[in-house]
PATILO-773123 format. One line per 5 residues: their letters; for each residue x, y, z of C-alpha. Coordinates in nm, 2 decimals, decimal comma. Each point is the difference from the previous one (the first is absolute). Example, Ala and Ser with C-alpha at 12.3 -4.5 7.8 and 13.67 -1.06 7.14 Angstrom:
<fises>
AS = 1,23:-0,45:0,78 | 0,14:0,34:-0,07
</fises>
This chain:
<fises>
XXXXX = 3,67:0,71:9,96 | 0,30:-0,18:-0,05 | 0,02:-0,38:0,04 | 0,27:-0,20:0,12 | 0,15:-0,29:-0,20
XXXXX = 0,27:-0,27:0,02 | 0,21:-0,01:-0,30 | 0,17:-0,36:-0,01 | 0,32:-0,03:-0,21 | 0,19:-0,29:-0,15
XXXXX = 0,30:-0,04:0,21 | 0,26:0,06:-0,27 | 0,17:0,30:-0,14 | -0,07:0,15:0,34 | 0,23:0,32:-0,07
XXXXX = -0,24:0,09:-0,30 | -0,35:0,01:0,18 | 0,02:0,37:0,11 | 0,13:0,12:-0,34 | -0,27:-0,18:-0,20
XXXXX = -0,28:0,11:0,23 | 0,12:0,37:0,01 | 0,02:0,01:-0,36 | -0,34:-0,15:-0,05 | -0,15:0,26:0,25
XXXXX = 0,18:0,26:-0,19 | -0,12:-0,10:-0,33 | -0,35:0,02:0,11 | 0,03:0,28:0,24 | -0,14:-0,18:0,30
XXXXX = 0,09:0,08:0,35 | 0,05:-0,28:0,27 | 0,05:-0,01:0,38 | 0,23:-0,25:0,14 | -0,14:-0,14:0,33
XXXXX = 0,31:-0,21:0,06 | 0,34:0,12:-0,17 | 0,09:-0,22:-0,28 | 0,29:-0,24:0,08 | 0,17:-0,29:-0,15
XXXXX = -0,04:-0,25:0,28 | -0,38:-0,02:-0,07 | -0,17:-0,11:-0,33 | -0,28:0,24:0,07 | -0,11:0,36:0,03
XXXXX = -0,29:0,14:0,19 | -0,12:0,33:-0,16 | -0,29:0,23:-0,04 | -0,13:0,11:-0,35 | -0,30:0,23:-0,11
XXXXX = -0,19:-0,27:-0,17 | 0,00:-0,36:-0,12 | 0,04:0,13:-0,34 | 0,35:0,13:0,09 | 0,09:-0,36:0,13
XXXXX = -0,12:-0,16:-0,34 | 0,21:0,25:-0,19 | 0,31:-0,09:0,18 | -0,08:-0,37:-0,02 | -0,04:0,04:-0,38
XXXXX = 0,36:0,09:-0,04 | 0,20:-0,14:0,28 | 0,19:-0,35:-0,07 | 0,13:-0,01:0,37 | -0,35:0,01:0,18
XXXXX = -0,17:-0,33:0,03 | -0,34:0,14:0,11 | -0,15:0,28:0,19 | -0,25:-0,05:0,29 | -0,25:0,26:0,15
XXXXX = 0,10:-0,05:0,38 | -0,28:-0,07:0,25 | 0,22:-0,11:0,30 | 0,36:-0,04:0,09 | 0,16:-0,15:0,33
XXXXX = 0,30:-0,18:0,14 | -0,20:-0,28:0,11 | -0,28:-0,22:-0,13 | -0,24:0,07:0,30 | 0,07:0,37:-0,02
XXXXX = -0,07:0,00:-0,38 | -0,34:-0,16:0,06 | -0,08:0,26:0,28 | 0,09:0,27:-0,24 | -0,22:-0,13:-0,26
XXXXX = -0,30:-0,03:0,22 | 0,08:0,35:0,11 | 0,00:0,11:-0,36 | -0,37:-0,13:-0,02 | -0,11:0,23:0,27
XXXXX = 0,23:0,29:-0,12 | -0,25:0,26:-0,11 | 0,24:0,29:-0,01 | 0,07:-0,01:-0,37 | 0,38:0,03:0,06
XXXXX = 0,29:-0,23:0,09 | 0,08:-0,03:0,36 | 0,30:-0,13:0,19 | -0,06:-0,27:0,24 | 0,11:-0,01:0,35
XXXXX = 0,39:-0,01:0,00 | 0,03:-0,13:0,37 | 0,12:-0,34:-0,15 | 0,24:0,18:-0,23 | -0,20:-0,13:-0,31
XXXXX = 0,01:0,19:-0,33 | -0,37:-0,04:-0,05 | -0,27:0,20:-0,18 | -0,38:0,00:-0,05 | -0,19:0,08:-0,32
XXXXX = -0,32:0,18:-0,05 | -0,31:-0,22:0,00 | -0,11:0,11:-0,34 | 0,29:-0,19:-0,16 | -0,15:-0,33:0,13
XXXXX = -0,36:0,09:-0,07 | 0,09:0,07:-0,37 | 0,07:-0,38:-0,02 | -0,29:-0,13:0,21 | -0,27:0,01:-0,27
XXXXX = -0,17:-0,32:-0,03 | 0,04:-0,01:-0,39 | 0,37:0,02:0,04 | 0,20:-0,34:0,00 | 0,32:-0,01:0,20
XXXXX = 0,31:-0,20:0,09 | 0,29:0,03:0,25 | 0,34:-0,08:-0,10 | 0,30:-0,07:0,24 | 0,35:0,10:-0,08
XXXXX = 0,30:-0,06:0,21 | 0,35:0,14:-0,07 | 0,30:-0,21:0,11 | -0,22:-0,28:0,14 | -0,20:-0,28:-0,14
XXXXX = -0,34:-0,13:0,10 | -0,22:-0,31:-0,11 | -0,32:0,06:-0,15 | -0,18:-0,10:0,32 | 0,18:0,25:0,22
XXXXX = -0,09:0,27:-0,25 | -0,37:-0,11:-0,01 | 0,02:0,01:0,40 | 0,13:0,36:-0,02 | -0,27:0,10:-0,25
XXXXX = -0,29:-0,15:0,21 | 0,12:0,25:0,29 | -0,17:0,28:-0,21 | -0,34:-0,14:0,03 | -0,11:0,30:0,17
XXXXX = 0,05:0,25:-0,28 | -0,33:0,13:-0,10 | 0,03:-0,14:-0,37 | -0,35:-0,10:-0,12 | 0,08:-0,12:-0,35
XXXXX = 0,10:-0,35:-0,11 | 0,35:-0,14:0,01 | 0,14:-0,04:-0,36 | 0,36:-0,13:-0,04 | 0,02:0,09:-0,38
XXXXX = -0,03:0,37:-0,11 | -0,19:0,13:0,31 | -0,13:0,34:0,02 | 0,19:0,08:0,31 | 0,34:-0,17:0,08
XXXXX = 0,14:0,04:0,35 | 0,35:-0,06:0,10 | 0,17:-0,11:0,32 | 0,37:0,04:0,02 | 0,25:-0,11:0,25
XXXXX = 0,37:0,13:0,00 | 0,27:-0,22:0,17 | 0,29:0,22:-0,11 | 0,24:-0,05:-0,30 | 0,26:-0,25:0,15
XXXXX = -0,11:-0,36:-0,11 | 0,25:-0,15:0,21 | -0,13:0,17:0,32 | -0,36:-0,01:-0,01 | -0,19:0,11:0,32
XXXXX = -0,28:-0,20:0,16 | -0,24:0,30:-0,02 | -0,03:0,25:-0,27 | 0,15:0,36:0,02 | -0,30:0,15:-0,15
XXXXX = -0,35:-0,09:-0,13 | -0,22:0,18:-0,26 | -0,35:-0,05:-0,11 | -0,20:0,19:-0,27 | -0,15:0,01:-0,33
XXXXX = 0,19:-0,08:-0,31 | 0,00:0,29:-0,25 | 0,25:-0,06:-0,27 | 0,29:-0,23:-0,12 | 0,33:0,15:-0,13
XXXXX = 0,14:-0,08:-0,35 | 0,20:-0,31:0,11 | -0,15:-0,20:-0,28 | 0,21:0,22:-0,25 | 0,30:-0,17:0,10
XXXXX = -0,11:-0,33:-0,14 | -0,18:0,17:-0,30 | 0,33:0,17:-0,11 | 0,23:-0,27:0,11 | 0,31:-0,02:-0,20
XXXXX = -0,06:-0,38:-0,01 | -0,30:0,07:-0,23 | 0,13:0,28:-0,19 | 0,07:-0,04:-0,37 | 0,31:0,22:-0,02
XXXXX = 0,28:0,01:0,28 | 0,37:0,07:0,05 | 0,24:-0,09:0,26 | -0,05:0,34:0,17 | -0,38:0,01:-0,02
XXXXX = -0,16:0,19:0,30 | -0,24:-0,24:0,20 | -0,37:0,09:0,00 | -0,02:0,11:0,34 | 0,26:0,24:0,00
XXXXX = -0,09:0,13:-0,33 | -0,34:0,10:0,13 | 0,16:0,15:0,31 | 0,21:0,23:-0,24 | -0,31:0,10:-0,19
XXXXX = -0,19:0,07:0,32 | 0,29:0,23:0,13 | 0,01:0,17:-0,34 | -0,37:0,05:0,05 | -0,10:-0,11:-0,37
XXXXX = -0,35:0,09:-0,09 | -0,23:-0,01:-0,29 | 0,15:0,18:-0,30 | 0,34:0,05:0,14 | 0,31:0,00:-0,22
XXXXX = 0,26:-0,23:0,15 | 0,36:-0,06:-0,10 | 0,25:-0,29:0,09 | 0,33:0,12:-0,15 | 0,16:-0,35:0,07
XXXXX = -0,29:-0,19:-0,09 | 0,15:-0,36:-0,06 | -0,27:-0,25:-0,04 | -0,28:0,27:0,11 | -0,12:-0,14:0,33
XXXXX = -0,04:0,35:0,14 | -0,20:0,10:-0,31 | -0,24:-0,28:0,07 | -0,07:0,12:0,35 | -0,03:0,37:-0,11
XXXXX = -0,23:-0,10:-0,28 | -0,23:-0,21:0,24 | -0,09:0,33:0,19 | -0,08:0,19:-0,31 | 0,34:0,15:-0,10
XXXXX = 0,11:0,06:-0,36 | 0,33:-0,15:-0,01 | 0,34:0,07:-0,18 | 0,33:-0,17:0,03 | 0,36:0,01:-0,12
XXXXX = 0,31:-0,20:0,03 | 0,35:-0,04:-0,15 | -0,03:-0,38:-0,04 | -0,12:-0,05:-0,35 | -0,01:-0,38:0,04
XXXXX = -0,23:0,00:0,29 | -0,25:0,27:-0,14 | -0,03:-0,21:-0,32 | -0,04:-0,34:0,19 | 0,33:-0,14:-0,14
XXXXX = 0,17:-0,03:0,33 | 0,08:-0,35:0,15 | -0,31:-0,14:0,18 | 0,01:-0,02:0,39 | -0,24:-0,28:0,03
XXXXX = 0,13:-0,34:0,07 | -0,01:-0,23:-0,31 | -0,08:0,27:-0,24 | 0,26:0,04:-0,27 | -0,16:0,27:-0,21
XXXXX = -0,25:0,27:0,03 | -0,35:-0,05:-0,15 | -0,14:0,25:-0,27 | -0,24:0,15:0,26 | 0,24:0,08:0,28
XXXXX = 0,03:0,38:0,03 | -0,10:0,28:0,23 | -0,30:0,07:-0,24 | -0,08:-0,37:0,05 | -0,01:0,05:0,38
XXXXX = -0,24:0,29:-0,03 | -0,22:-0,19:-0,22 | 0,02:-0,29:0,24 | -0,14:0,21:0,28 | -0,25:0,20:-0,22
XXXXX = 0,17:0,34:0,02 | 0,15:0,02:-0,35 | -0,21:0,31:-0,07 | 0,22:0,17:0,27 | 0,33:-0,10:-0,16
XXXXX = 0,15:0,29:-0,18 | 0,34:-0,15:-0,10 | 0,36:-0,10:0,11 | 0,30:0,16:-0,17 | 0,36:-0,11:-0,01
XXXXX = 0,20:0,28:0,12 | 0,31:0,10:0,22 | -0,14:0,18:0,31 | 0,33:0,22:0,02 | -0,12:0,14:-0,32
XXXXX = -0,37:0,06:0,04 | -0,20:0,06:-0,31 | -0,32:0,14:0,15 | -0,11:0,34:-0,08 | 0,06:0,27:0,28
XXXXX = -0,36:0,08:0,04 | -0,12:-0,35:0,04 | -0,14:-0,09:0,35 | -0,07:-0,32:0,17 | -0,23:-0,06:0,29
XXXXX = 0,24:-0,27:0,16 | 0,31:-0,16:-0,06 | 0,04:-0,35:0,13 | 0,33:-0,19:-0,05 | 0,26:-0,25:0,12
XXXXX = 0,33:0,11:-0,15 | 0,26:-0,28:-0,07 | 0,27:-0,06:0,29 | 0,26:-0,17:-0,20 | -0,08:-0,35:0,17
XXXXX = -0,23:-0,18:-0,23 | 0,01:0,25:-0,28 | 0,28:0,25:-0,11 | -0,03:0,35:0,06 | 0,10:0,17:-0,34
XXXXX = -0,03:0,31:-0,20 | 0,09:0,07:-0,35 | 0,38:0,12:-0,03 | 0,34:-0,09:-0,08 | 0,34:0,02:0,21
XXXXX = 0,20:0,09:-0,31 | 0,09:0,35:-0,05 | -0,07:0,20:-0,31 | -0,19:-0,30:-0,15 | -0,18:0,06:-0,33
XXXXX = -0,23:-0,22:-0,21 | 0,01:0,03:-0,38 | -0,32:0,05:-0,19 | 0,04:-0,34:-0,18 | -0,02:-0,18:0,33
XXXXX = -0,28:0,22:0,18 | -0,30:-0,19:-0,15 | 0,09:-0,34:0,16 | 0,18:0,13:0,30 | -0,08:-0,13:0,36
XXXXX = 0,10:0,25:0,24 | 0,24:-0,10:0,27 | -0,07:0,02:0,35 | 0,17:0,11:0,33 | -0,09:-0,04:0,37
XXXXX = -0,29:0,22:0,12 | 0,09:0,03:0,37 | -0,27:-0,01:0,27 | 0,06:0,34:0,12 | -0,05:0,14:-0,36
XXXXX = -0,32:-0,21:-0,05 | -0,15:0,14:0,31 | 0,12:0,37:-0,06 | -0,15:-0,01:-0,37 | -0,31:-0,18:0,13
XXXXX = -0,09:0,26:0,26 | 0,09:0,28:-0,24 | -0,23:-0,14:-0,23 | -0,27:-0,04:0,22 | 0,03:0,37:0,11
XXXXX = -0,03:0,10:-0,35 | -0,27:-0,22:-0,14 | -0,23:-0,07:0,29 | -0,32:0,20:0,06 | 0,02:0,20:0,32
XXXXX = -0,10:-0,19:0,30 | 0,04:-0,35:-0,18 | 0,25:-0,28:0,10 | 0,28:-0,19:-0,10 | 0,05:-0,35:0,16
XXXXX = 0,32:-0,20:-0,04 | 0,21:-0,26:0,17 | 0,35:0,08:0,13 | 0,24:-0,28:0,10 | 0,27:0,02:0,27
XXXXX = 0,19:-0,21:0,26 | -0,20:0,01:0,31 | 0,29:0,09:0,25 | 0,08:0,31:-0,21 | -0,35:0,14:-0,01
XXXXX = -0,03:0,37:0,08 | -0,32:0,18:-0,09 | 0,19:0,31:-0,07 | 0,18:-0,16:-0,26 | -0,29:-0,10:-0,19
XXXXX = -0,05:0,16:-0,36 | -0,12:0,36:0,04 | -0,14:0,29:-0,22 | -0,11:0,34:0,12 | -0,34:-0,03:-0,22
XXXXX = -0,09:-0,34:0,16 | -0,11:-0,09:0,34 | 0,05:-0,32:0,15 | -0,33:-0,14:0,12 | 0,07:-0,37:0,07
XXXXX = 0,29:-0,22:0,06 | -0,05:-0,36:0,04 | 0,23:-0,30:0,04 | 0,00:-0,35:-0,17 | 0,27:-0,20:0,14
XXXXX = 0,17:-0,21:-0,29 | 0,26:-0,19:0,23 | 0,17:0,05:0,33 | 0,22:0,24:-0,16 | -0,19:0,17:-0,28
XXXXX = -0,32:0,17:-0,02 | -0,19:0,22:-0,25 | -0,21:0,31:0,10 | -0,33:0,11:-0,18 | 0,03:0,38:-0,01
XXXXX = -0,31:0,22:-0,10 | 0,07:0,35:-0,08 | -0,25:0,29:-0,06 | 0,05:0,28:-0,23 | -0,02:0,34:0,19
XXXXX = 0,15:0,26:-0,23 | 0,05:0,07:-0,38 | 0,29:0,21:0,04 | 0,26:-0,27:-0,11 | 0,37:0,08:0,07
XXXXX = 0,29:-0,14:-0,18 | 0,11:-0,29:0,25 | 0,32:-0,17:0,00 | 0,03:-0,36:0,10 | -0,07:-0,05:0,38
XXXXX = 0,35:0,01:0,17 | -0,13:-0,28:0,23 | -0,13:-0,24:-0,28 | 0,35:0,01:-0,16 | 0,12:-0,24:0,26
XXXXX = -0,30:-0,23:-0,05 | 0,12:-0,31:-0,21 | -0,26:-0,27:0,09 | 0,13:-0,24:-0,26 | 0,35:0,00:0,13
XXXXX = -0,09:-0,01:0,36 | -0,26:-0,27:-0,07 | 0,23:-0,24:-0,16 | 0,29:0,08:0,25 | -0,23:-0,07:0,28
XXXXX = -0,15:-0,30:-0,17 | 0,35:-0,17:-0,07 | 0,10:0,05:0,35 | -0,34:-0,15:0,12 | 0,02:-0,28:-0,24
XXXXX = 0,36:-0,08:0,08 | -0,10:0,00:0,39 | -0,28:-0,25:-0,07 | 0,22:-0,23:-0,21 | 0,26:0,00:0,28
XXXXX = -0,25:-0,08:0,27 | -0,16:-0,28:-0,21 | 0,35:-0,17:-0,05 | 0,06:0,02:0,37 | -0,34:-0,15:0,09
XXXXX = 0,08:-0,28:-0,24 | 0,33:-0,09:0,14 | -0,15:0,02:0,34 | -0,29:-0,23:-0,11 | 0,24:-0,23:-0,15
XXXXX = 0,21:-0,01:0,30 | -0,29:-0,09:0,24 | -0,13:-0,26:-0,25 | 0,33:-0,17:0,00 | 0,03:0,03:0,38
XXXXX = -0,35:-0,17:0,03 | 0,11:-0,28:-0,23 | 0,32:-0,06:0,21 | -0,20:-0,03:0,32 | -0,24:-0,24:-0,15
X = 0,27:-0,22:-0,11
</fises>
């Protein structure tokens, strides 16, 4: 029999929830039933899953889930919640049943066997009270806990590491400036598992040995690894590796990681340090050092200085996932090896010490090359996950990068500013018949760098003019006040 669970999420990166959970479900080949359609206005989902083991597997990967609770009762009001919980004690049907909907309450009653499994006299327990968007004092929380005294729990109360932890949750909406007097929804049940939120601190860039000015933060790196469905033994590539943040996340889930980048100084840890007050990089700063820091050096294959527009990989080499954040031309240049002079030749005498010149590697060409590379070098059914920058008002899903051998399976937005954003695109390989693809005609028009700085200059100028006007107005009123006082 399937059981009902409450998945409680951190209220951030809301647009990424569905993509992450669906990727994890697909990775473990698990079915799910949505009792309530997932929506961004609520930090929780009510779902049914075949077993508790499924819940624990999802929680073992998700960085957006805070915790998962086996639901015993739900209701719109506190009184109805206690009524439903008492009805659950008498529910011998072995199935979930719906409560009376005469009061328009979305309430449910669970089988009695779930409660009886926790009522053994040898099992210690405790009840925790959680509220979303409203604060209660400890005394108020204790008063709420004491109202559950009718539960058939025979074991002792134990506040630290109890055998059974019960959760009572009140949801007051998501607007902290308009908190209602009474909660919108109430939930009660048994805690099953916590998500992987602790990894955000464990992998924090503040603690990391080697970082750059474009290092991906820990939470987004883990999200990308989940959407790429990285698993034990997979071969992972980041062709724009930078300081290797995405390799750290992929290695955490068991992937063997490769990286490449055109930036020789970054890969050899000779670039300018980005930490405040640091003038030179230490000897131990490197991508390999990061892997050693997290105990995953055995999964580090190597990083290579190379131009992605001139791939050096064997044609028969296959990867299980490609995870990358290509340069946008804002904080890092978008370059490839080349020279604008025609009929340029290099003598044999100059060849040994020659440093190749570079030209602009436009975003349309980067993404065309990236998707074509994925179509040729991904295993069938495997994924490429990459960021795509854009101006928000120009967004059109039909103009996203396209390749006939890849299917877009998720598309989530991270807002960067009022005017700009980037989208996390996840493609899955669906065909091995790779045609010769020209540069996407829609992508040719996409020059994010030019638009970013053009929009930025306008915005900064407007802000500067507005501040100047405010200073003039403030000075005027200060002078008027002085004259009035005189």
